[in-house]
C-alpha positions, -999 to +999 in steps of 0.1 A: +000+000+000+014+034-010+016+063+015-014+080-003-035+048-001-027+044+036-038+080+043-070+074+023-078+042+042-074+059+076-096+088+065-123+065+052-128+050+087-140+084+099-162+092+069-195+080+085-192+106+113-184+134+088-214+125+066-237+126+097-225+160+106-230+173+071-265+159+070-274+178+102-255+210+091-273+214+058-304+193+063-295+168+037-307+134+026-275+117+015-278+093-014-257+070-035-219+074-039-208+090-071-176+083-091-145+099-074-108+097-070-086+086-041-085+120-024-123+126-019-156+108-015-186+122-034-223+116-028-256+126-044-278+145-019-310+164-016-318+193+007-351+199+026-365+220-003-360+190-025-331+204-045-305+180-058-269+186-049-235+169-046-217+164-013-179+162-017-158+152+013-121+157+007-091+143+026-075+169+048-044+172+026-065+174-006-069+212-005-107+216+001-102+252+014-085+262-019-111+244-039-139+263-021-121+296-025-118+290-063-154+280-067-165+312-049-144+333-074-158+314-104-194+315-090-208+292-116-188+305-145-173+274-160-176+255-127-204+243-104-216+267-078-206+262-042-236+261-019-218+254+014-184+247+029-173+232+062-136+235+064-133+214+096-147+184+077-133+192+043-169+191+030-182+210+000-219+212-009-222+217-046-249+222-071-257+191-092-246+193-128-273+179-150-273+158-172-236+154-161-225+136-192-187+135-195-168+151-223-167+126-252-133+112-259-138+101-295-147+133-314-117+153-304-122+184-325-159+187-313-148+182-277-123+211-279-149+234-294-173+224-266-149+234-238-130+264-251-157+287-236-155+268-203-118+274-200-121+311-211-147+316-184-125+302-157-095+322-167-115+354-169-121+354-131-090+368-114-081+358-078-086+384-051-056+404-039-039+386-010-052+352-022-037+320-008-035+300-040+000+285-046+019+295-077+022+268-104+059+264-096+052+259-059+025+234-067+049+215-090+075+213-063+049+195-041+038+173-069+073+161-076+078+153-040+046+132-042+058+114-073+091+106-055+071+092-026+046+072-046+064+064-078+077+030-087+115+028-087+132+022-120+103+035-141+109+060-169+089+087-152+112+087-121+143+086-143+132+117-162+120+135-131+149+160-127+149+168-164+111+174-165+113+194-133+139+218-148+118+222-180+086+230-160+104+255-138+117+273-169+082+275-184+067+288-151+094+315-148+090+327-184+051+329-183+039+362-199+006+362-179-009+344-149-045+334-142-064+313-117-060+278-131-084+249-128-054+226-124-070+193-135-087+203-168-091+168-182-119+148-198-133+131-167-137+165-149-157+181-177-194+175-173-223+187-194-246+211-176-277+231-187-256+259-202-226+238-215-197+220-200-185+228-166-152+218-149-154+199-116-128+189-091-103+217-095-068+217-080-065+255-081-032+275-084-020+306-102+001+304-133+004+303-171-030+297-188-012+273-212-010+248-182-047+241-183-046+238-221-018+213-217-038+190-194-065+185-220-039+183-248-019+156-232-047+130-228-052+101-252-067+099-278-047+129-287-043+130-325-068+157-334-067+173-300-029+178-302-033+195-335-062+218-326-050+228-291-015+235-303-029+267-318-038+278-282-002+276-271+024+302-279+056+288-294+079+276-267+051+270-241+051+233-246+067+208-222 
């Protein structure tokens, strides 16, 4: 079991208590679990007015406070609205995205056209002065430490880590502009809502807008996506 998996297992043991507090706090009926990653647990829910929502409970180290801060800034522009936040439990009450269909992976050119407005909306909302979002470079330092802790010895990724870290640092330092980044702008986090696609599960930080483009560009199948999204990147902004 990796260090990350061990922390998740320990946290899961206290999840029932957290869910009970959230149900009392926001008068919720908590329903079925929804798809999620290792660092959070997500549930369908309904409030006492009968409105559907999503309850996301994040592990302490997963950055729920930063996620809540970013969602408040975006306020429904390219992301779901935050309805409530309880920092002591890492709990976020979110509006339910309907129909919630994931971004299709086959028609790449159409997918990119579908989400370019989503990304523009996110990047158009600047962070407040004195914000606590980490810089992209600072985030990458933490990410590389995590890779070292959880990575498998002898794999190509670890062997190229120093080289990729230096290249990423150079890109960060040479950025011509910075925005509030989603930080995990990938297919599985792009869901169809009533007004178009919205981006869920952000890992917010501040940095070069090309970083968010690169997340989507780097996912397979990438043939048409690589060609189309390359036009969004200035020459030399590719890692």
